[in-house]
The first five atom37 places (N, CA, C, CB, O) and aatype in JSON, in Angstrom:
{
  "aatype": [12, 16, 0, 11, 1, 1, 18, 5, 19, 13, 2, 8, 16, 3, 7, 9, 17, 0, 15, 14, 16, 14, 12, 16, 1, 6, 6, 0, 6, 0, 13, 19, 1, 6, 13, 14, 11, 1, 18, 6, 1, 5, 7, 13, 18, 10, 16, 0, 15, 1, 6, 1, 9, 1, 14, 6, 3, 19, 6, 10, 6, 10, 19, 1, 9, 3, 6, 3],
  "atom_mask": [
    [1, 1, 1, 1, 1],
    [1, 1, 1, 1, 1],
    [1, 1, 1, 1, 1],
    [1, 1, 1, 1, 1],
    [1, 1, 1, 1, 1],
    [1, 1, 1, 1, 1],
    [1, 1, 1, 1, 1],
    [1, 1, 1, 1, 1],
    [1, 1, 1, 1, 1],
    [1, 1, 1, 1, 1],
    [1, 1, 1, 1, 1],
    [1, 1, 1, 1, 1],
    [1, 1, 1, 1, 1],
    [1, 1, 1, 1, 1],
    [1, 1, 1, 0, 1],
    [1, 1, 1, 1, 1],
    [1, 1, 1, 1, 1],
    [1, 1, 1, 1, 1],
    [1, 1, 1, 1, 1],
    [1, 1, 1, 1, 1],
    [1, 1, 1, 1, 1],
    [1, 1, 1, 1, 1],
    [1, 1, 1, 1, 1],
    [1, 1, 1, 1, 1],
    [1, 1, 1, 1, 1],
    [1, 1, 1, 1, 1],
    [1, 1, 1, 1, 1],
    [1, 1, 1, 1, 1],
    [1, 1, 1, 1, 1],
    [1, 1, 1, 1, 1],
    [1, 1, 1, 1, 1],
    [1, 1, 1, 1, 1],
    [1, 1, 1, 1, 1],
    [1, 1, 1, 1, 1],
    [1, 1, 1, 1, 1],
    [1, 1, 1, 1, 1],
    [1, 1, 1, 1, 1],
    [1, 1, 1, 1, 1],
    [1, 1, 1, 1, 1],
    [1, 1, 1, 1, 1],
    [1, 1, 1, 1, 1],
    [1, 1, 1, 1, 1],
    [1, 1, 1, 0, 1],
    [1, 1, 1, 1, 1],
    [1, 1, 1, 1, 1],
    [1, 1, 1, 1, 1],
    [1, 1, 1, 1, 1],
    [1, 1, 1, 1, 1],
    [1, 1, 1, 1, 1],
    [1, 1, 1, 1, 1],
    [1, 1, 1, 1, 1],
    [1, 1, 1, 1, 1],
    [1, 1, 1, 1, 1],
    [1, 1, 1, 1, 1],
    [1, 1, 1, 1, 1],
    [1, 1, 1, 1, 1],
    [1, 1, 1, 1, 1],
    [1, 1, 1, 1, 1],
    [1, 1, 1, 1, 1],
    [1, 1, 1, 1, 1],
    [1, 1, 1, 1, 1],
    [1, 1, 1, 1, 1],
    [1, 1, 1, 1, 1],
    [1, 1, 1, 1, 1],
    [1, 1, 1, 1, 1],
    [1, 1, 1, 1, 1],
    [1, 1, 1, 1, 1],
    [1, 1, 1, 1, 1]
  ],
  "atom_positions": [
    [[-39.64, 78.25, 3.93], [-40.49, 77.18, 3.16], [-39.68, 75.75, 3.38], [-40.62, 77.6, 1.39], [-38.47, 75.63, 3.24]],
    [[-40.4, 74.93, 3.68], [-40.04, 73.59, 3.81], [-39.83, 72.68, 2.71], [-40.88, 73.09, 4.5], [-40.84, 72.39, 2.06]],
    [[-38.66, 72.12, 2.35], [-38.55, 71.11, 1.26], [-39.38, 69.88, 1.49], [-37.11, 70.69, 1.07], [-39.49, 69.51, 2.66]],
    [[-40.04, 69.14, 0.45], [-40.85, 68.04, 0.43], [-39.76, 66.96, 0.53], [-41.82, 67.97, -0.83], [-38.67, 67.13, -0.02]],
    [[-40.03, 65.92, 1.18], [-39.19, 64.95, 1.36], [-39.4, 64.11, 0.03], [-39.43, 64.24, 2.7], [-40.51, 63.89, -0.47]],
    [[-38.17, 63.67, -0.47], [-38.02, 62.94, -1.6], [-37.22, 61.55, -1.67], [-37.5, 63.8, -2.43], [-36.07, 61.36, -1.25]],
    [[-38.03, 60.67, -2.26], [-37.22, 59.26, -2.15], [-36.99, 58.61, -3.54], [-38.07, 58.16, -1.22], [-37.67, 58.79, -4.55]],
    [[-35.86, 57.76, -3.39], [-35.44, 56.97, -4.62], [-35.67, 55.56, -4.05], [-33.81, 57.26, -5.19], [-35.88, 55.27, -2.87]],
    [[-35.59, 54.81, -5.03], [-35.8, 53.2, -4.77], [-34.49, 52.56, -5.39], [-37.32, 52.51, -5.59], [-34.06, 52.62, -6.54]],
    [[-33.94, 51.9, -4.16], [-32.72, 51.09, -4.3], [-32.73, 49.57, -4.52], [-32.01, 51.29, -3.19], [-33.26, 48.89, -3.65]],
    [[-32.24, 49.02, -5.5], [-32.42, 47.75, -5.89], [-30.95, 47.12, -4.98], [-32.5, 47.61, -7.76], [-29.8, 47.22, -5.41]],
    [[-31.3, 46.51, -3.75], [-30.28, 45.69, -3.17], [-30.09, 44.34, -3.95], [-30.63, 45.44, -1.7], [-29.01, 43.82, -3.7]],
    [[-30.76, 43.75, -4.68], [-30.27, 42.61, -5.4], [-29.21, 42.95, -6.44], [-31.39, 41.92, -6.04], [-28.35, 42.1, -6.67]],
    [[-29.19, 43.9, -6.97], [-28.02, 44.48, -7.81], [-27.07, 45.54, -7.45], [-28.51, 44.93, -8.88], [-26.1, 45.82, -8.15]],
    [[-27.4, 46.15, -6.29], [-26.56, 47.14, -5.69], [-26.78, 48.49, -6.73], [0.0, 0.0, 0.0], [-25.84, 49.24, -6.97]],
    [[-27.98, 48.68, -7.24], [-28.0, 49.91, -7.98], [-29.37, 50.72, -7.57], [-27.9, 49.57, -9.58], [-30.27, 50.17, -6.93]],
    [[-29.44, 52.03, -8.01], [-30.67, 52.48, -8.1], [-31.6, 52.0, -9.0], [-30.6, 53.59, -8.27], [-31.3, 51.92, -10.19]],
    [[-32.79, 51.63, -8.57], [-33.85, 51.27, -9.45], [-34.58, 52.36, -10.15], [-34.78, 50.54, -8.74], [-34.89, 52.32, -11.35]],
    [[-34.86, 53.42, -9.28], [-35.52, 54.65, -10.03], [-34.57, 55.7, -10.38], [-36.61, 55.32, -9.19], [-33.62, 55.9, -9.62]],
    [[-34.73, 56.44, -11.49], [-33.81, 57.35, -12.08], [-33.55, 58.6, -11.58], [-34.12, 57.55, -13.22], [-32.53, 59.26, -11.8]],
    [[-34.8, 59.02, -10.66], [-34.91, 60.17, -10.05], [-35.63, 60.48, -8.87], [-35.26, 60.83, -10.8], [-36.66, 59.83, -8.69]],
    [[-35.34, 61.31, -8.05], [-36.16, 61.54, -6.75], [-37.68, 61.5, -7.03], [-35.79, 62.98, -6.09], [-38.1, 61.94, -8.1]],
    [[-38.52, 60.99, -6.12], [-39.85, 61.12, -6.21], [-40.46, 61.39, -4.93], [-40.38, 60.03, -6.8], [-39.74, 61.38, -3.93]],
    [[-41.91, 61.68, -4.8], [-42.58, 61.56, -3.38], [-42.77, 60.2, -2.97], [-43.95, 62.22, -3.31], [-42.61, 59.29, -3.78]],
    [[-43.08, 60.0, -1.9], [-43.11, 58.69, -1.3], [-44.25, 58.04, -2.08], [-43.33, 58.72, 0.32], [-44.07, 56.89, -2.49]],
    [[-45.34, 58.63, -2.3], [-46.42, 57.9, -3.08], [-46.06, 57.39, -4.12], [-47.44, 58.57, -3.43], [-46.49, 56.29, -4.49]],
    [[-45.01, 58.28, -4.94], [-44.63, 57.77, -6.32], [-43.63, 56.62, -6.08], [-43.96, 58.96, -7.27], [-43.67, 55.63, -6.8]],
    [[-42.85, 56.73, -5.2], [-41.95, 55.72, -4.93], [-42.6, 54.22, -4.55], [-41.12, 56.26, -3.81], [-42.15, 53.14, -4.92]],
    [[-43.7, 54.44, -3.76], [-44.5, 53.14, -3.56], [-45.08, 52.62, -4.58], [-45.47, 53.23, -2.71], [-45.3, 51.41, -4.6]],
    [[-45.38, 53.32, -5.46], [-46.19, 52.89, -6.57], [-45.08, 52.38, -7.48], [-47.16, 54.06, -7.23], [-45.39, 51.38, -8.12]],
    [[-43.99, 52.8, -7.64], [-42.89, 52.37, -8.42], [-42.34, 50.85, -8.06], [-41.78, 53.42, -8.21], [-41.93, 50.06, -8.9]],
    [[-42.43, 50.59, -6.59], [-42.06, 49.29, -6.06], [-43.14, 48.36, -6.48], [-41.86, 49.3, -4.5], [-42.8, 47.27, -6.95]],
    [[-44.5, 48.66, -6.38], [-45.57, 47.85, -6.64], [-45.55, 47.49, -8.2], [-46.88, 48.56, -6.19], [-45.79, 46.37, -8.64]],
    [[-45.21, 48.63, -8.99], [-45.3, 48.38, -10.35], [-43.98, 47.44, -11.19], [-45.44, 49.83, -10.92], [-44.03, 46.96, -12.32]],
    [[-42.89, 47.37, -10.25], [-41.67, 46.76, -10.74], [-41.78, 45.35, -11.11], [-40.65, 46.88, -9.77], [-41.25, 44.94, -12.14]],
    [[-42.41, 44.62, -10.37], [-42.37, 43.21, -10.82], [-43.23, 43.04, -12.17], [-42.94, 42.24, -9.63], [-42.97, 42.12, -12.95]],
    [[-44.19, 43.91, -12.4], [-45.03, 43.84, -13.63], [-44.4, 44.07, -14.89], [-46.07, 44.74, -13.57], [-44.93, 43.79, -15.96]],
    [[-43.03, 44.69, -14.74], [-42.5, 44.92, -15.94], [-41.75, 43.81, -16.43], [-41.76, 46.02, -15.9], [-41.18, 43.88, -17.52]],
    [[-41.7, 42.74, -15.67], [-40.9, 41.39, -16.05], [-42.0, 40.18, -16.24], [-39.74, 40.96, -14.76], [-41.66, 39.07, -16.64]],
    [[-43.03, 40.45, -15.98], [-44.21, 39.39, -16.09], [-44.17, 38.73, -17.33], [-45.64, 40.0, -15.97], [-44.3, 37.51, -17.25]],
    [[-44.01, 39.28, -18.67], [-44.08, 38.75, -19.79], [-42.95, 37.78, -19.93], [-44.16, 39.71, -20.74], [-43.22, 36.64, -20.32]],
    [[-41.7, 38.12, -19.64], [-40.59, 37.24, -19.65], [-40.75, 36.23, -18.59], [-39.33, 37.97, -19.5], [-40.33, 35.08, -18.78]],
    [[-41.31, 36.56, -17.49], [-41.22, 35.57, -16.47], [-40.04, 35.31, -15.57], [0.0, 0.0, 0.0], [-39.89, 34.25, -14.95]],
    [[-39.08, 36.49, -15.51], [-38.17, 36.54, -14.73], [-37.45, 37.81, -14.83], [-37.46, 35.49, -14.88], [-37.56, 38.53, -15.82]],
    [[-36.65, 38.12, -13.74], [-35.82, 39.28, -13.82], [-34.28, 38.81, -13.74], [-36.22, 40.3, -12.65], [-33.82, 38.17, -12.8]],
    [[-33.62, 39.19, -14.78], [-32.12, 38.97, -14.8], [-31.29, 39.94, -14.1], [-31.65, 38.93, -16.15], [-31.11, 41.12, -14.4]],
    [[-30.76, 39.23, -13.02], [-29.82, 40.03, -12.09], [-28.32, 40.39, -12.64], [-29.63, 39.16, -10.75], [-27.92, 39.75, -13.61]],
    [[-27.61, 41.23, -12.16], [-26.55, 41.82, -12.76], [-25.42, 40.53, -12.65], [-26.15, 43.31, -11.97], [-24.41, 40.6, -13.35]],
    [[-25.58, 39.63, -11.96], [-24.58, 38.4, -11.85], [-25.3, 37.3, -12.95], [-24.47, 37.71, -10.05], [-24.86, 36.16, -13.04]],
    [[-26.35, 37.73, -13.69], [-26.89, 36.85, -14.94], [-27.58, 35.79, -14.19], [-25.66, 36.17, -16.04], [-27.55, 34.66, -14.66]],
    [[-28.17, 35.99, -13.12], [-29.16, 34.79, -12.59], [-30.49, 35.32, -12.74], [-28.94, 34.32, -10.98], [-30.8, 36.5, -12.6]],
    [[-31.33, 34.28, -13.06], [-32.62, 34.72, -13.19], [-33.68, 34.15, -12.04], [-33.04, 34.34, -14.6], [-33.83, 33.0, -11.66]],
    [[-34.34, 35.32, -11.65], [-34.93, 35.29, -10.26], [-36.57, 35.73, -10.68], [-34.02, 36.51, -9.06], [-36.86, 36.25, -11.75]],
    [[-37.37, 35.47, -9.8], [-38.73, 35.72, -9.88], [-38.97, 37.22, -9.63], [-39.48, 34.83, -8.91], [-38.68, 37.5, -8.46]],
    [[-39.4, 38.22, -10.29], [-39.38, 39.45, -10.25], [-39.88, 40.12, -8.72], [-40.16, 39.81, -11.42], [-39.49, 41.17, -8.21]],
    [[-40.68, 39.35, -8.31], [-41.31, 39.76, -6.92], [-40.17, 39.31, -5.86], [-42.89, 38.93, -6.61], [-40.43, 39.47, -4.66]],
    [[-38.94, 38.77, -6.22], [-38.03, 38.43, -5.25], [-36.81, 39.46, -5.32], [-37.59, 36.97, -5.45], [-35.83, 39.23, -4.61]],
    [[-36.84, 40.68, -6.21], [-36.0, 41.6, -6.25], [-36.01, 42.67, -4.99], [-36.22, 42.17, -7.5], [-36.99, 43.41, -4.86]],
    [[-35.17, 42.7, -4.3], [-35.1, 43.15, -2.94], [-35.07, 44.93, -3.31], [-33.57, 42.4, -2.04], [-34.01, 45.4, -3.72]],
    [[-36.12, 45.7, -3.16], [-36.25, 47.24, -3.33], [-36.41, 47.69, -1.95], [-37.52, 47.74, -4.28], [-37.1, 47.1, -1.12]],
    [[-35.64, 48.94, -1.67], [-35.99, 49.74, -0.47], [-36.38, 51.3, -1.03], [-34.65, 49.74, 0.65], [-35.88, 51.85, -2.01]],
    [[-37.26, 51.77, -0.24], [-37.31, 53.29, -0.36], [-36.12, 54.15, 0.41], [-38.72, 53.75, 0.24], [-35.98, 53.96, 1.62]],
    [[-35.5, 54.83, -0.09], [-34.59, 55.52, 0.49], [-34.77, 57.09, 0.5], [-33.44, 55.13, -0.09], [-34.72, 57.68, -0.58]],
    [[-34.95, 57.73, 1.58], [-35.32, 59.25, 1.57], [-33.86, 59.94, 1.05], [-35.87, 59.86, 3.28], [-32.73, 59.7, 1.48]],
    [[-34.2, 60.67, 0.2], [-33.14, 61.48, -0.28], [-33.47, 63.07, 0.2], [-33.03, 61.27, -1.95], [-34.47, 63.72, -0.11]],
    [[-32.34, 63.51, 1.04], [-32.46, 64.96, 1.47], [-32.14, 66.07, 0.59], [-31.68, 65.16, 2.53], [-30.95, 66.27, 0.32]],
    [[-33.04, 66.82, 0.1], [-32.75, 67.92, -0.9], [-32.87, 69.15, -0.16], [-33.71, 67.93, -2.14], [-33.69, 69.28, 0.75]],
    [[-32.04, 70.1, -0.53], [-31.9, 71.3, 0.32], [-32.24, 72.23, -0.67], [-30.48, 71.55, 1.01], [-32.25, 73.43, -0.39]]
  ]
}
């Protein structure tokens, strides 16, 4: 039986994992698409260094997580 590929989303802007758990590629892509929408109401994303940036400027990357 082969393991399904799992992914997590890494936030390069803050140097942390943006997604709490591994997910499918489709789920991870949806997470990235939906991420900026979480901050639309306040109009900015507050970085770990306390800088306000546009939510769409947060650098996110899908990272393959190998699970055995």
